C-alpha positions, -999 to 999 in steps of 0.1 A, spaced: 442 58 95 451 27 115 429 36 144 399 42 122 406 8 103 408 -9 136 376 6 149 358 -2 117 369 -39 121 358 -41 156 324 -26 148 319 -50 120 328 -80 141 302 -68 169 276 -62 142 282 -97 129 282 -115 161 249 -100 176 224 -100 148 195 -108 170 202 -77 191 195 -54 162 162 -44 153 149 -25 123 147 12 132 113 29 132 106 61 112 125 94 118 117 112 151 104 142 131 68 126 134 47 142 160 22 121 180 -14 127 170 -48 115 181 -71 96 156 -84 119 128 -121 116 117 -133 139 90 -168 136 76 -175 162 50 -156 193 36 -163 214 68 -141 192 89 -107 197 71 -95 218 101 -61 220 121 -76 201 150 -82 172 126 -46 171 116 -48 195 86 -16 214 83 -22 234 52 -41 239 19 -75 250 6 -89 220 -9 -83 229 -45 -65 210 -72 -34 234 -69 -35 236 -31 -50 205 -16 -56 201 21 -25 183 36 -24 159 64 12 152 73 38 145 99 19 125 123 27 93 144 -6 76 153 -11 45 171 -41 25 156 -54 7 187 -90 -3 182 -102 23 156 -89 34 121 -61 60 128 -74 83 98 -110 83 85 -122 107 57 -158 103 43 -180 121 20 -158 148 3 -148 158 -33 -123 183 -21 -87 177 -31 -65 164 -1 -33 146 4 -22 124 33 15 121 33 45 113 56 24 97 84 34 67 105 4 46 115 11 15 136 1 -10 161 -36 -20 164 -67 -42 156 -82 -19 131 -72 -1 99 -47 25 92 -65 47 67 -101 43 57 -116 65 28 -152 63 21 -170 82 -9 -141 104 -17 -127 121 -49 -95 137 -56 -75 118 -28 -40 112 -27 -21 90 0 17 91 -4 49 84 14 31 69 44 42 39 66 15 17 78 25 -14 98 13 -40 124 -25 -34 120 -52 -61 116 -80 -42 97 -63 -33 66 -34 -8 60 -54 15 34 -91 6 31 -108 26 3 -145 24 -7 -160 44 -35 -131 66 -45 -129 84 -78 -100 102 -95 -75 92 -68 -39 82 -64 -20 61 -38 16 59 -42 50 55 -25 35 39 6 50 12 29 24 -12 41 33 -44 60 23 -66 88 -14 -71 83 -19 -109 84 -56 -107 93 -68 -85 64 -45 -68 38 -21 -40 28 -44 -22 3 -80 -29 -4 -101 -9 -30 -138 -14 -38 -165 3 -57 -140 28 -72 -129 42 -105 -101 61 -122 -77 52 -94 -38 47 -97 -19 26 -71 18 30 -79 53 26 -65 41 10 -32 59 -15 -11 34 -39 1 50 -67 23 39 -96 45 0 -91 45 -30 -114 39 -36 -98 7 -12 -74 -11 -33 -52 -32 -69 -62 -35 -95 -47 -58 -131 -55 -62 -162 -42 -80 -141 -13 -95 -133 0 -129 -105 19 -147 -78 10 -122 -40 10 -127 -17 -11 -105 18 -5 -116 55 -3 -104 47 -18 -70 69 -42 -49 45 -69 -37 64 -95 -15 56 -123 9 19 -118 11 -6 -147 12 -21 -134 -22 -3 -106 -40 -30 -91 -62 -66 -107 -59 -90 -90 -83 -128 -97 -80 -156 -85 -104 -138 -57 -119 -134 -43 -153 -104 -26 -171 -80 -31 -143 -44 -27 -156 -16 -46 -138 18 -40 -152 55 -35 -143 50 -49 -107 78 -69 -88 58 -98 -74 77 -125 -56 76 -145 -25 38 -148 -21 18 -179 -15 -3 -169 -47 7 -142 -71 -28 -133 -82 -65 -141 -84 -84 -128 -113 -122 -130 -115 -131 -104 -142 -121 -87 -173 -86 -72 -166 -53 -67 -183 -20 -79 -169 2 -61 -192 6 -27 -207 7 -39 -243 32 -68 -249 63 -68 -243 54 -47 -212 42 -71 -186 42 -80 -149 77 -85 -135 80 -114 -108 110 -124 -87 127 -136 -117 143 -113 -143 120 -127 -170 90 -105 -179 59 -125 -185 21 -116 -187 0 -134 -163 -30 -152 -179 -66 -144 -170 -99 -160 -173 -130 -169 -154 -122 -178 -118 -86 -189 -123 -62 -193 -96 -25 -184 -99 3 -208 -90 23 -207 -59 54 -186 -60 83 -210 -56 97 -203 -91 90 -166 -89 68 -168 -120 30 -168 -122 13 -196 -141 -24 -203 -147 -37 -233 -130 -68 -252 -142 
């Protein structure tokens, strides 16, 4: 018992004394290296494109999972022009000057439990998606573009993601019937910029440490029916005001306040 206690104390002292030598560990080694994935149309959901299972149906979607991919100069995963059900999950996309995942003209898409970090063209970039869900992802380190970008889309849920240290946290434009809920959106330049949308609901998110909490240029809802509301860095729950071309205040207080 004494040897165990002494060893614990010594390890604690070493850890405390050498904080600069300890880096945040990467994801588990269970990820397998893979080349970039490019799928254009239903016929290309095949094993050589990283598909490990599924038949593209609601009960048995195509599955792309378990890959470690360096982004480099092109988007790591590109999927276009499909209405088949598919899920991208448990992949690690990192380090490059392009985007992590690019979805264009898709329906029934899911991206979940994925890590995207240190890219410059957007972590998850989605254009013209319908009936899709993006959840439980960890997206960070894109100071040039943003963590998640959604445009020309409808009936999409963005939930339970951690979006940290990007230019934009979750950006939505020219879209309708979008739900943004239960996300942690921290230390971005703008947490939730919304442009020219209708019926976007933003509620129960933890928004803190951003230069600006939100920009809203459209007809959207910043609570789920009072008293449900956006949660910021403080424990108080407050709805964010909206209007025509407003700008939300800086985040020093942890609360979002409409500026004139």
